[in-house]
N, C-alpha and C positions, 0 to 999 in steps of 0.2 A: 504493500500500500504506500509506503514511504517513497519508493522508487517511482510509483505512478504519480504521486503528488509532485515530485521533483520534475518529472517529465512534463506535467501540465504547467508548472510554473515556468519552465524553460520555454515551452511553446508560447505561453502568454507574453513573456518578455520579448521573444522574437516578434510576435504579432504587433506589440505596441511600438516597436521601433519605427514602423512605417508612419506612425502618427507624427513623428518629428518633422518629416518632409512637408506634410500638409501645413503645419504651423509656420515653417520657415518661409514658404512661398507666400502664404496668405499675409503674414505680417510685413514681408518685404514690399508688398504692393503699396503699403502706406508711405513708403519712401519714394517709390517710383511716381506716385500720383503728383505730389507737389513739384518734383523735378521736371517731369514732362509738361506740367502746367506752365511753369516758368519759361522753360526753354522753347516751347512751341506756342506760347501765348494762347493757351486754352482757357475756356471758362471753367468754373468749378464743376459744373455738371458734365462737361466734356471730359475732364480729367478723370471723373468717376467712372467713365466707360472701362477703365482698367479693372475696377471691381466688377462691373457688369459682365465683361467678357469672361472673367475667371469663374464667377459664381454661377452664371447662367449655364456654363459648360457642365456643371453638375446636373442640372435639369435635363439638358440635351442628352448627356450620357445615360441618365436614368431612363429616359424615354426610349433611347436606342436599346438599352438592356431589356426593357419591358416588351418592346415590339419583337425583338429577336426571340425572346423566351416564349412569347405567345405563338408566333408563327412557326417556330421549330418544334413546338409540342412539349416543351419542358424548360424548367428553370436552368439558366446557363451555368450558374455556380454549382448546382447539383450534378451537372453533367461533366464539366471540366475540372471540378474540384475548387475548393476555396483558396488554397495556397497558389494554385495555378492561376486563378482569377486575379489575385493580388499581384503576382509576378507579371501577368499580362498588362495590368494597369500601370505598373511601374515602367514597363517598356514604352507604353503609349506616352506617358509623361516625359520620358527621356527624349522621345522624338520631338516633343514640343519645345524643349530647351534648345534644340538645334537652331530654331528660328531666331533666338536671341542674338546670334552672331550677325546675320545680315541686318536685323533690326537696330542693333547698336552701331554698326558700321555706317548706316545711312540715316540714323535718328528717325526711323520710320515708326510712327505710332500705330498704323494698321498692322504692320508685321509683328510688333511687340504684343499687341493684344491678341493676335492670332496664335502666337506661341503660348501665351497664358491660357487661351481657350483650350488648346490641345493638352496642356499640362492638366487643366481642370477635368477634361474628359477622362484621363487616366486616373485621377484622384477619385472620380465618381465611382468607377468600378472597384477601386481599393476600399472606399468607404462602405459600399454596399456589402462587401464581404467582411470587413474587419470589425465593424460595430456590433453586429449580432454575434460574431464569434467571441468578442470580448465579454459579452453578457452571459453566454452559455458555458464558458470555460470555468465553471465553478458554481457556487451557490447562486441561483437566480435572484435571490433577495438582495445579494450584494453586487448585482450586475451594474447598477449605477455607480457604485464605488470603484469597481474595476475600470469602468469607462472614465472615471475621474482620474485614476492612476494613469491610464493611457493618455488622457488629456494633459496630465502633468508633463509627460514626455513631449506631447505636441507643443506645449508652451515653452519648453527649452528651446525648441526651434523658433517660436515666435519672439522669444527674448533675444536670441542671437541674430536672427534674420535681419532686422532693421539696422543693427550695428554693422554687420559685415557688408550689407549692400550700400549703406551710407559711406563706409570706409572705401569701398570700391569706386563709388561715384565722386566723393569729395577728397579722398585721401585722409591722412591723419589730421585731426582737428584739435589744436590746442585751445585751451580756454580763452575766449575772447578773440580768437582768430577767425578768419573767413577764408572760404575756398570757393573755387569756381567749379560748378558741376560738369562732369564729363560723362555724357550718356554712353559714349563708346566703351567706357570701362566696365559696363555691366555684363558684357558678354562672357568674361572669364568666370565669375562665380556661378553663372547659370550653366555653363558648359561643365564645370566641375560637378555641379548638382546633378546634371544628366548622367554623368559617369557613375555617380553614387547610386542613382536609381537602378542602373544596370547591375551593379554589384549586389545590391540588396535583393533584386529580383532573383538572382542566382541563389542567394541564401534562402529565400522563401521556397524556392523550388525543391530544395533538399531538406527543408525543416520538418519538424514533427507536428506542425500545425494540422488540425483535423481537416480532412477534405470535404466533409459533409456535416451538417447539423440536422437534427430531426425535429426537435421541439425545444422551446425555451425551458421546458420543465422536465426533460428526460432524467436529469440527475436527482431531482427532488420532487416527484409528482405529488406528494402528499402535502407539501408546504404551501405552494402557490399553484392552484389548479389551472389547467387550460380552460378557457371559456368554452361554452357550447359551440360546436363547429358551425361556421357559416360559409356561404358559397364563395365569398370574396373577402379579401382583406379590408376593402372599403366598407364592408357591412359592419365593421366594428367602429363605433363612434369614438373610442379612445384613439384610434389611428387617424381618422380624417381631421379630428380636432387637433391632434398632435402634429399633423402636417402643417396646419396653419401656425401652430406653436413654433415649429422648427423654422418656418419662413420668417416670422417676426423676431425670433431669438437671434438667428444669424444676422438678420437685418440690423438690429440695434447694436450688436457687437461690432460688426464691420463698419457701419456708418459712424458710430461714435469715434472709432479710431481713425478712419480714413479722412474725416473732416477735421480732426484735431490739428494737423499742421496749419491749415488755413485759419482756424480759430486763433491759434497761438501767434500767427503772423499778424493778425489784425488787432488782437486784444491783449497780447502779452509781449509784443515786440520781439519775438523769437524768430530768427530767420530760418529758412529751410535747412541750411547746412548745420544747424544746431538742434534740430528738432528730434533727431533719431533717439536720444536717450529717453525722451518723454514718450515716444511711441513704443519704445522697448519696455518702459515701465507699465504702460497699459496692458501689453500682452503678457508681461511678467506677472501682472495682477491676476490674470487667469491661471497662471502657473501656481501662484500663491494659494488661490482658492482650491484648485484641484489637488494639489499636494495635501492640503489640509483635509479635504474630504476623503482622499484615498486611504487615510489611516484606517478607516473602517473596513477596507478590503482585506486586511490582514487579521488573523486570529490572535489578537493581542489581549493580554490581561487588562482588566479595567484601569488599574493605576497607570500602567505604561501607556495605554491608549489615551488617557486624559492628558498626561504630560506631553505626548507627541502632538495632541490637538493644539496645544499652545506653542510648541517649539517649531512644528513643521512650517507654518506660514513664514516664520522669521528665517528659517533655513532657506526657503525658496527666495525670500527677499535678499538674502545674502548672496545667492547665485546671481541675481540681477546686479547687485553692487559689484561683485567680482568681475562679471562680464564687462561692465562699463568702466571699471578701474583699468582692466587690461586695454580697453579702447582709449584710455587717457582722457576720459570725461571727468569733469568736476562733479564729485558726488555730494557736495555740501547741500544743494537744493533738495535732495531726496531723503535726507535723514528724517524729516518730519513725517514721512509716510508711515513710520513705525506706529504712529498713533492712529492713523486711518485704518490700519490692519486690525486694530482692536474690534472695530465694528464687524469685520468678517468673522472673527473668532466667536463673538457673541451670537451672530446669526447662525453659525455652524452648530453651536451648542444647542440653540433653540430648535433646530431642524431635527435633531435626534436620529439622523440617518434615514428619515422617511422622505422619499423623493418628492411626493406631492407637497408636503409641508415645506421642504427646502425650496421648492419652486415658488411657493407663495411668499415666503419670507424674503428670499433674495430678490424677487420682483419688486416687492415693496421698498427694499433698500435701494434698488436701482432707480426707482421713481424719485426717491428722496435725493439721491446723488445728482440726478439730472436737474432737478429744480434748484438745488444749491448752486450748481454751475451756472444756471440761467439767471439767477437773482443776484449773484455775486460778481466780482470782477478780478482781473489780474490773475495771479498764480493760484488764488483760492478757487477760481473757476476751473483752471487747468487741472488741479488735483481732484476736484469734484468729478470732472468728466473722466479723468483717468481711473478713479475709483469704481466707475461702472464696470471695469474689467473684473474687479473682485466679485461682483454680484452676477456677472455673466458666467463666471467660471464653471459652475456645476450645472448650468441650465440644460446644456446639451445632454449629458447622461440622464438627468432627471426626466426630460421630455421623451427621450428615446426609449428609456426603460418603461415608462408608463404607456407610451403609444403602442409598443409591440407586446405588452403584457397580455397573455391569453390568446394570442393569435395562432399558436400551434403550427400547423403545416403552412400557414400563410405568413410565417415570420419573414421569410426571404422577400416575398412580394411586398410586405409592409415596409421592410427596411429600404427597399428600392424607392418606394413612394416618399419616404422621409428624406432620403438623400436628394431626391428630385427637388425638394423645397429649399435646399441650400441656396437656390437662386435669390432668395430674399436678401442675402448679403450684397448682391449687386444692385438689385432694384430699389431696396430701401435706402442704400447709400446714395444712389443716383437721385432719388426723390429728395433726400435731405440736401444734397448738393444743389438741386434746382431751387428749393425753397430758401437756400442760404443767400440767394441774390439780394442785393441791397434794396431793391424795389419790392421785395416780398418780405420774408421774415428776418432776413439777415442771418449771419452764421451762428450767432449765439442762441437766438430763439428757434433756429431750425432744429434744435435738439428736442423740441416738442414731439417730433416724429418718434424719437426713442421712448418718450413717455407713453405714447399710444401703444407701442409694442409691448412694453412692460405691463400695461393695463390688461391687454389680452392674455398675457402669460399668467397673471394672477387669476384671471377668470378660469383659465384651463386648469390650473392647480386645484381650484375649488370644485370644478365640475367633474374632473376625471376621477376623483376619489369615489364619488357616488356611482359613477358609471361602472368602475371596476368592482365595487362592492356588490352591485346588482348582478355581476357575472361570477360572484364567488371568489373574487381576488381581493385580498385585504393586506396591504403593507403595514397597516397601523398596528396589528397584533404583534408584530416583531420589531416595531420601531425602536424599542429600547435597546436592541442589539447594535444600533449604529453608534452615535456619539452621545 
């Protein structure tokens, strides 16, 4: 049994390694947006097409996956195997990175967003396979916490990505210095990233990751039952309401970060070449929250778990400080963030490991953070908007876990529908970019878009609990086993 558990843990850690790449590319987009905006004289909504191309690719990829599965008479991943599917997705993403070379050479905006689109197509297939795998590789009740662990790895990528891409574009930036952006220099890091995709694809091909999953509850059928079988995944209200949830969650996460450089330029006097550590802190905030939540994924004794619940967020914050110290950034402005993290710790304790309760509490905190950002000014606003990352941190695993709960044999199909809704990251950020125009809401009040997103997520958290209970699925009875 011990060897079996070690094998499962080894497979899980191999699986979550791919989450790093998703984060690296997604967060790097937030540096590319202001650079291309300035160099090519784009409007804010035009620059946000970088996000649109990348995130809409998830939807297009999911639609392609769905249509091929339906027309060929069977689910693609069940036929080719999950690890083969992830490896194929990595190869597709590697092909997309090749377009960055001519895009950088010619400063071509269409070529660059085409490359990002292809990278996103590959990520779509990877996510369709990886997310449900992370949930079923262990106790289903701790599926959201394993996704938080995977998300913590994702956010190592989101923390490092903006720093490395900014370094590639601007070079080493000393405090108070200025640099001229070089779009041509982005080709090297993306070509290296493409080579890494190929290497990891080979690793996945020969890994011990399961090729198939049968039900989200095969390992523990008596703890959380599968709901009564229905003819389609969309017949389950927790799924289609969750699809909207994924759309607005990814939307508020991406739009908050991608519009941050423009907000800081207008309201905090921070130039584009100095914005990368702040973007990095936003994405590091997701890492802080996910590392904190992932403590519950391990079978730790109560005392140790409690101590780690307080230490883990500051260990993650230490990673952010270390990365930015290596990048020669001034860390002094960021020390105050240790007090902001206290709000996350309190919210995590109150959630008690229950995904629906955590979704409700974190959504409320996100609304509060956005209003503080809109009603204040200067760096107070900046840190308020950055703190949204703390409260977005575990929303993906919460929504994903709740949305596929009880789907049984429709789990793969449901996962694909959820991945399809990642397009919210592009469309919501584009909408905020459009409303940020001075003759409309302006950049500061455009964050009302994020408030609307969090309001829906709070509604979903309230509604899904009763839906699942009516199907015989209750996370509340075991909530005390979380935090």
